[in-house]
N, C-alpha and C positions, 0 to 999 in steps of 0.2 A: 339218709344211713350210708354208712357207708359200703361199699363193695368188696368181696372177698378181695384179699389182697395175695398174690405170691409172694411165702415167702424167703425175702433175701438174705439171710444174718449168714448163713451158713459159708454162702457163695460167694457176697463181698467182705466177710467180714469174718473171714477162718481163720480155725484155732489152728488149724490142721493142712498139708498140704500134698498132691501128688504132683510127680513131671511127669508127665508119658513123650520118649520122644528126647530126653534131657540129653545134654550133651556139653565136655569141654569146652570144645573154641568155638574161640571168643563172639566170633564173626557168626556164628550161627545162630539159627531161631531157636534152641534149644538153646543155645549156653548165654546168650541175653536172659531169656527165661532165671534161669539162675543170680544172672547178675544183679539184676534186679529185684530179686527175694534177696540178696545177700542186702542189696543195697540199704532195701527200706528198714533194713533191724527188726526181719520175723525172726520170731523167737518158736516158733513155736516147732514139732516135728513135719517133718521133707521129708517123701517119702521119692525116690529117683525111679523111674522103669526105662529100662535099656534092657533091647534082648540081647547084642553083642558084651554087655560092657559090665565088667561087677564094682566099681564102682567111679566116680568123677567126683573130684578136687577133695579125697577121701571120707564122701558119702560112696554109703553102700548102695547096688544099683536090683532092682525086683527085676525079673525076666519077663514081666506080665501084671498087667493091670490084678488079672486076677488072682494077684500075691500078696495087694492090701490086703493093712486090716482091717477090718468091719469101719464102716464109722467116721473115711475121711473125708474133710469137710465140701475141698474141692478138690481138681483134680483139673491141671491143663492137657489139653490131647494138642502136642506139636505131631502128631500124626497127618499124613499121605491122607487122600480126598478121601480114598478108596480105604483104608483101614477106620476111618470116624466111628461105623456105623460097629465095627465091632467092641470098639473102647468103649462108646455109649455100652452096651448092654453088660458090657465089664465092671460099667460104675456103676450100674444100677444093680447089681450081681451082689455087689461090697459098701451098698449102702453110703457111697457117697452124694454129698450134699447137696452140691453145684459143679459144676463140670464147662473150663475153657477155650471152645473149640476155635483154632485162626483159619483151617483148611477153608479155603471157595471150592468155588463148582460147584455150587446147590442150588439156592431160589436165585440167584442172581445171570443163572447159565442154562437159561433154557425149562423145557416141559421136564427132560430130563433129570434134573438139577431140582426141582420144586418137587416132582416126586420125592425123592430119597431124602429133603430136606421135609416133606412131609412127614412119611416115612419116622427117622426120626426124632424129629418132635412128639409124634404121640410114642411113641418110646420114652420119652422121659417124660411125659405128661403122664403117664399109665405107670412110671417107675419112680415117682415125684422127685427127679431129679431137675433143677436150676441154672439148664442150660443157656450160658452165653456164646451167640454167634449162631448160626458159623460165622466164616467171613468177618472176622476181628480182629480184634488187636488188643484182646482182654481188660482189662482196670486196670486202678492204681486206688488204692486208696490207705493213702497220707496218713492218716489219723491212728490207722490202727496197725500199719506198715506192713502192708502187703502187696506188691507191687509185680501180679502175675499177665503180666505183658514183652513180650519181646520191644519196643521201643527204648531209642536211648534216652536214659535220664536220667536228672539230675535231684539228688536228692537233699532236704537242709530239716533240722529241728522242726520238727511247727510249734508255734505259736497259736496260742493262744486264739479263740474267736472274733472275731467271722470270717467265719469261711466258705470259701466259693465253694462249688463244685460241676465240672461238665462233664456232658450228656448229647453222647451223639450217638451216630449209624454211622458217622464215617472215619474214618481210625486216624486221616489228616484231617478231614477241619475239626477230632476232638484236639489236636498236637496244637493247633493254630492258635485257637478258640483258648487253649491252656497254658499259653507261652505269650498271648498278650495280653492275659489275666498277671500270670505275674509278674511281667513289665510293667504293667498301673502299681504293681501292689499290691496286691491282692493275694491272701494267702489260701490256697486251696487245698482240701484233702479227698476228693475223691475228684478220681480220671473213670468214664466209666463209657467202653465201644460197645451197642449192643448190633450190628454187623445185620444180618439178615432178619433175627430178630424170628428165631424159629418157636423159640416158649420164652424167652427175658425179652421182655419189651419197653421201650422207652415209658411209659409210664409206669411196666410194678418197676423201674428204675427211680423213676419222682418220688413216688410215694416213700420208698425207704428210705432216699432222700432227706424228702420232708421229717420224716419220722426221726432221724439220726440229726434232726437241728441241723441240719445244713440253713445258710445264711444265705446264699443267694445261686440261682440253677442256672445256665448257662447248654441252654439243648444244639443243636444241631439235628432235623428232620426231615430228612426228605418222602417220606410211607409214614402216617397215623391209621398204624391200624386194628385199631380198635378204637376210632372214635369217645365212643360212649365211656372208655373207662378211664382215656387221658383225658374226659375235660372232668373227668370225678378226681383224675389225682390232679389237676388245675387245682378243683374247686377246694381240697384241700387243703394244696399248697396257700390260696388267696385266704381261706379259714387259719389257716396258720401265722397270715402275717411275709411268706418266704415266695420273693419272686421267682417268678421266671422268666427269662430271657430268650427268644427261638429265630434261628432263621429256617424258615421252608421256604424250597424254590420250585417253583409251579407255579408263578402269575402270568407265565403269557400268554399272549391270547388263542394259542394252539392247543392249552387243556382245557376248551372248550366244549361242553359237550353238546350236541342235537337237541334240541325241544319243540314240543308245541308250539309253544307260548314267551314274548316277548320277553318277557320273565327269563325261563329259562333259558335262552339262545344267551341273556344280557349276562345270568351269574354264571361261573365255573363255580368245579367243584371246590378252587382255593379259595375264590369269594366267600363262600358258605362256610366253610374252614376258619377264615378269619373273621370273620366275624366271629362266628362260636367263642372260641381262643380267646381271642379278646375281652367276647362278654363274662369268660371267666378270669381275667385279670394277671394273662399272661399279653409279655410284650413282646408281639410278632414286628420285626423286623425286616426290611428288607434286602441288607447289606452285612455280611462280616464287619465292615468298620463301626457300623451303627451297630450293630453287638456290644463288642468292644466298648463304646463311649457308653451304652444307655448302662454296661452292668458295669464299667466305672462309677457311676452315678449311683446307683440301687447297693451297690457293694459299701456304700457309706450313709448313704440316709436311704434304707430297705422301707421305712416308715413310709404310706400313703400322705404323702400332701395335693390340701384343695389349694384354688388358685394360681395365676396369671403371670407370668412371667416378665423379673426385672433387668434394666441392664442396666452395666456400670462402663464408662469407656473416659478413653482422657483423648478419643478423638471424633472428630463433625463426622466425617468420611464411616469411621467404624458405627455412627448413629444411624447414620441413614440408610448405609447397607442392612444392619443387624433389621428395621422397619419394612423394609423391600422383601427379606429374608423372611421374618418371622408371615407377614401375610401371603407370599405362596406360601409356604410349608402348614399354611391355619393352626400356628402355633399361635396363643393370644397372648398384646399387648399389657400389662396391671395399667391402671388407673390408678395413680398414686393422687390416698386420701389427704384431707387439708391436714392432719398432724402429721401428717410423712414429708408433703411438702412444707412444711413448715420449717421443722428443723432443719433440711437440709438446705434451705435458705440464710442458717445458722451459720452451717456448717462452713455454706461456698461461696466466693466474692459473688459479688450483686450482678454482672456482668454475665456470670453463671445461669444457664435458662432451665430452673425449675420443670424438666418433662422426666417421662422413662420413655426408650433411653436416657440417661441423662449424663449428660456429656461434662465433665468437670473442668475439663481443661487444664488452665497449666498449673490448675490446681497443686495435683498429684507429687508435680516437680520437685519443689521445695519438701513438699511437708506428704511425705507417702503416708502418714495416716490417713487424709483423709480417704484414704481411700477403704479402709476399717472404720472407718465409721459412718460412712454412705453407704456400704454395706451392713451394715448394723441399721438406721436407717431402715433401709428394703424392704432387711426379714422382718422387723416389727408391724410392718403394714399387712393387714389382713388379705389383701387382694392380691400380695404374693405372694408365690407360692415358691419360689424361687428366685434367683441373683444366679446371675453372671456378671463377671468383670473380663472385658474386653478390652487390650493395651495394648498401647505400643511399647515396649518392656524398654527400652532403651541401655547406657550402658549398664555394666553387672553391676554395680553398687547399687544404680537406681531399679535394678531388678528384684536384686536383695531386700531392697527397704519395703518395697512395692507388699515382695514375698510376706515379708515377717509383718506388716501389716494387716495379712487378709490371716492370715494365718489363725490366726488366734480364734476369729472371729468363725470364723469356719467350721471348729474345731468343737465348739458350746450351739453350735447353729444348730435347727430341727429341721427346718427346711435347705433343699441341695444349693451346696453353694459350690461355681466353679470356677475355672481364672483358666483366659486364655490372650498363652500372648502373642501376639503375630509377628512374623518371620518367618513360618512356614521351618523349615531345616535348620535357618540360622541355629547359632551352639547356643543353647542359656548360664548362665551362671549354676556354677552347684548349689550355690547360698540360695539362689531364686527356687531352687528345682528341692533341694530338700525338705526346709518347713511346710514348704506345700503336700507332698509326700509323707511328712511323716504326723499328719492331720486329716491324710487319707482325703485331700483337698482336689476332686479332676482337675486336671494339667491338662487342656488345646496345645493346638494351635492356631486353630481354625476357627473362628463364633459361629462358623457357619457347623459345622460340628457337633458343635456344642451344645447350641438350638433347635438340629436334630435330636440330638439325646434327651434333650427337655420334652421335645412334642411327645414322646417313646412312653418315658416316661409319666407325663403326665398321663397322658390316656387308661395309663393303669391305675391312677388314681383315682380320677371319674369311674371307673370300671369298678372296683371295689365302693366304693358312695353309691353306684346304682344296684350294685349287690342285696347292699342294707335295704333297697326300698323296694325289692319286687312283691310283686304281690303274686300269690297260687297260681296257679294254671287252674282256668277254669271245669268244669265238672262234667265230663262228657259229653255229647250229644248223643244223638241218634244216628246211625250213617246214612248216609246218605241213601235218595234210592236205583242210585242211575252207575252203573262205571266207565271210565274212559272221559274224555269231549264230553262236557252237559252244553248244549243251548245257550245261546245268549239269552231266552227267555225263562230259562232255568237256574242261571248264575245273576238275575238280574232280581228275580224272584228271592235269593238267599242274599244278595247287598241290603232290598229293602223291609230287610227283617231286623238286618242287624245296624238300623238306622242310619245307611247311606242311601244318599234321596238318587233314586232314576227316574226317565222323565214316565209321563203319560202313556201307557201303550194298551195295546190288545195283541193277541197272537190270534191269525184268522184260515184258516183253510179252504176258505173261497172268496171270491173276490166279491158277492155280494155281503158277507159279512163283512170284508173291509170297509164297502162303503161305510154299512152303517158304525162299525167303529169308526172311520174319518169321521165322519157328524157327531160324535160326543167328544174326539180326541179336538178336531175345530184343524187347519190348515193351519200354513207348510207341514209337510209330513215328512217322515224318513220309513222307508218299506224296506226288511231286513229279511231275504232266505233265513232259515232257522231248520237247522241234520244238524244229527251228533255225529254226523263226517265230514263234517264246514268248520272249522275254526280259524280260519281265514278269508273270510266271504269277498270283501274285496278286488284280490287274485281273481273270481271266479265272474266277474260280474252279477252278484250278492248284493250288493248295497245301493236305491236310488235314493238321496235324498231334494231337498225342496221341489216334491211333490203337491202341487200349486190346488186341485181340485178333481175332484171325481173323474173328470175324462185324464189327467194323467196317474191318477193312483190308479185307471185301467189298463193304463199302456205301459204302466209299469208293474203293473202284474202282470201280464203278459210276457215279460222284457226276463222275469225273475226265474219264472216256472222255464221259460226255455232255458234258461244260464244256467237250472238243475237240471237239465235233463241232459248239456253237452257234458256238464261235469260230472256228472254222477250217470251218465248212460238209462236215466230215469228213476236212479234209485231217491228212496222215500224221502221227504223233507215234513218236518212237522207242523208246519203253515207257515205263513210269512207276520213279522214283527210287525207290524205297523202304531208308530210312534208319533207326538211327539217334535218338530226341531226344537233342538235347544237354542239359545240365545247364545252370542259368544260370549267368549270364555277363553283363557289360561290353559290352556290344555297340560295335565302333568298322567306320565302314568305311576301307578300305585298296586301294587299284587304283592306274591309272596309264595314260600313253600312251605313244605315236609321233608326236607329231605333226610334221606333211611338211616345218613349218618353224624349229623349235624344237628338235627332236628330244625327244629320252627321257627323263619322270616320271613320282613316283609322286606320289602323297594318300593323305592317312591325316588321321582325324576323327572324330564321335564321328556311329555307325552306326544299322541299321533303321531306323523313318519319321522323325530329327532328320534326316538326313542333309545332304538339300534343305530341309527348314523351318530350321536354326538357318543355314543356308550360314557352314558350322564349318570351312571344309577345309584343312588347311595343304599346300602345293605343297613340293618337292625336287625336283633332278634326279636319275634315277636312279641314279646313282651315289656320292646320299648316302651316308655311311659313320655307324655308331654312333650317335656323339655327337651328331652332326645331327641325328637321327630323333630322339635321348631326349630335345634340348631343344626338338624343334618340339612330342611331345608333353606336355613340359613345357607349355609355350606358350598348347596351341592351346584353342581353347573346349569348356569344360570338361573341363579339364584336371583341375578335384579330385579326380571323378568312380575317375580313376587310382589317389588314394592313399588310406591308412587315410578311410572316409567314410559316417557317421550307421555303425559298428562294425561294415564290411564290411573284409574283409580287402584292404591295396592288391595291385594287378594287377600281373599278368607284362609289364610294360613292358619288361620286357629280350627276351623271347620277340616280343612285338610286332616290336621294332626287326629281328629274326631277317627274319620274314616281308617284315617292306618291304623290306628288302637285297634278300633272293630275290627279292620280287619286276620289283625293278630289275633285275637283272643276268635276270632271263629278259626283260622288254626290253629293251634293249641283245643280245640276242643273238637275238631273234625281233624283226626289225622291221618283220616282215608284223603284229604284234602290234596292233593301232589304240588298241582302246583294253580297261585290264579293268577290272571292276570285282566288287570280295567285299565283299558288304555284305548279314550283318553277316557280321564275324570278331570270336567271341567270344572275351572276356579275360578269366580268369579269378586266383584268388590266386595271389600269387606263388609262384613257381616248378613250377603246376600246366601253365602253356602258355598255349595260343591256339584256336581252331577253328575253319574259313571256312564257313560254316554257307550259301553262295550262293556262286556265284561267275560273272560272265558277261563273255566273251572273246571279242572281235567282231576278226577279221581278217581283211588284205586276201587 
């Protein structure tokens, strides 16, 4: 069920506009707004407000916003910071639908500014005013002829769809994205800057743009203020088939919050956001260049396409470099089918090796049609989801011939086709660029940029496919009986109940009970202090391994109780956990978290002491299925250790996937579980399963 949406129709599609702070001076903000309104072709009623002028450019002026007729759709409030509150009050009094506030000095400027912003936001919500800003550049609706911004703009007649839209919390980034997309041949319908988002947020704008039929949304986001609403907007866009591309700074290690568990220490808020938004099909990229490049592909090829990449080149060097780069960025290269290979053999000289990447050698020198024909052959292969032609362009006539051969194929292709012509900033013949631009074929000067963009685009296709396979959330389970950190023995009881094996063991409160338990479990043993206040037992000497007999057990008991006294000044312990020593295996960590903003997710990676040292954690949504988990196991750092490595048998990755899925189901059923850390999860040889040797649960 879709969440209620703030109606932005009057704000972003106004039929009448008021400008407070209008000016005849072209270099002023008020003058720039009027110039843009005129340039956009706006034909509705325009009301200018100036306490000192009777008219501007032949348009009569009102003295005050209080003099507006009732029901103006939107007011541009080009007024100083100190006048914003009064101006908003006047807009509410006169039934204005929306307001654009340029002024800064609010939420971005300290505690007093935040208080003022909260006050005007409350006024707007009560009065039904859709406020854009403060601290924004306004917006441009090219489709409806409304440009309520002071930015210097160029206008041209709107062509037909598809249209792209830009939404950003930064005015500078909005301008940057708009210029880049226009330079790549995209038609822009909207540019919306949200600034501090006192009322109108990014998610509101995305929902509105999807409803308006925008084909692609490029976003720059520094803070997602309502994660649940943003994910709902992303879901609406995904279900409508509208790509969202986003840059969100904040991936650095300095953003990580302290936490009790390894999982919490390893997982930043950015990582949680990344997992959640990508799960809804948002293409989250790391740089502005990657945003531009991926947008160029998705603007022309918005349909998600399954399959791996195919590369065609006329350079053996590019073939090798492309293979290396694809491996580096985890972009899978398609294995060509037999029919495709047979077709390519008929098209190319015998000396050409039929492989992917495909080096056509000199075959295209005298007959450029080979580039179009080999592209068609690759596109017909079900294993190929996209094709890159990475070529040395040659002289002007050769560049033109290549482009003319490729463009018709790209025009009718249902899978993404891109062209990278080597040579960096060396000039390209206009006759080469024109047919590619006319057919919307993304043109790059670097194969690496094209391949990185393909990786981003492919991630969206995978997310769309997995969304269709999602299972319903499990029914809520009874809440846990204890809050805060759970002692290990309680955590292991939970793991055992969901099918994750744990060592045979017993919790005992005195040494004689320990001796009796040991006789049932059999030596060698592990002894561990158990207490709610003890989250990292090894740091206080709370673990003894390799206990071989009764004498060692009694000595160990004394050691552990002494350690407890030193660590907690005699604080109570639940007892000592006596467990059978596990046989050797590969140590992984699995865990998870119910994030208050982004929902439930699971993590996996190399375990033991390496978990934080290597920073090798993979994160997935808690509803991740077996295939997704196995794919992450294959690509995680240290994945070679899971295979037949240095004489060791391959590890039981299927059992790891079972454990991760079980943990994800538990987290979804128990939202009160804040964090889970199973470290290590020992993985045995193929077919021999896994065993959880330690477990930390933290419950709200």
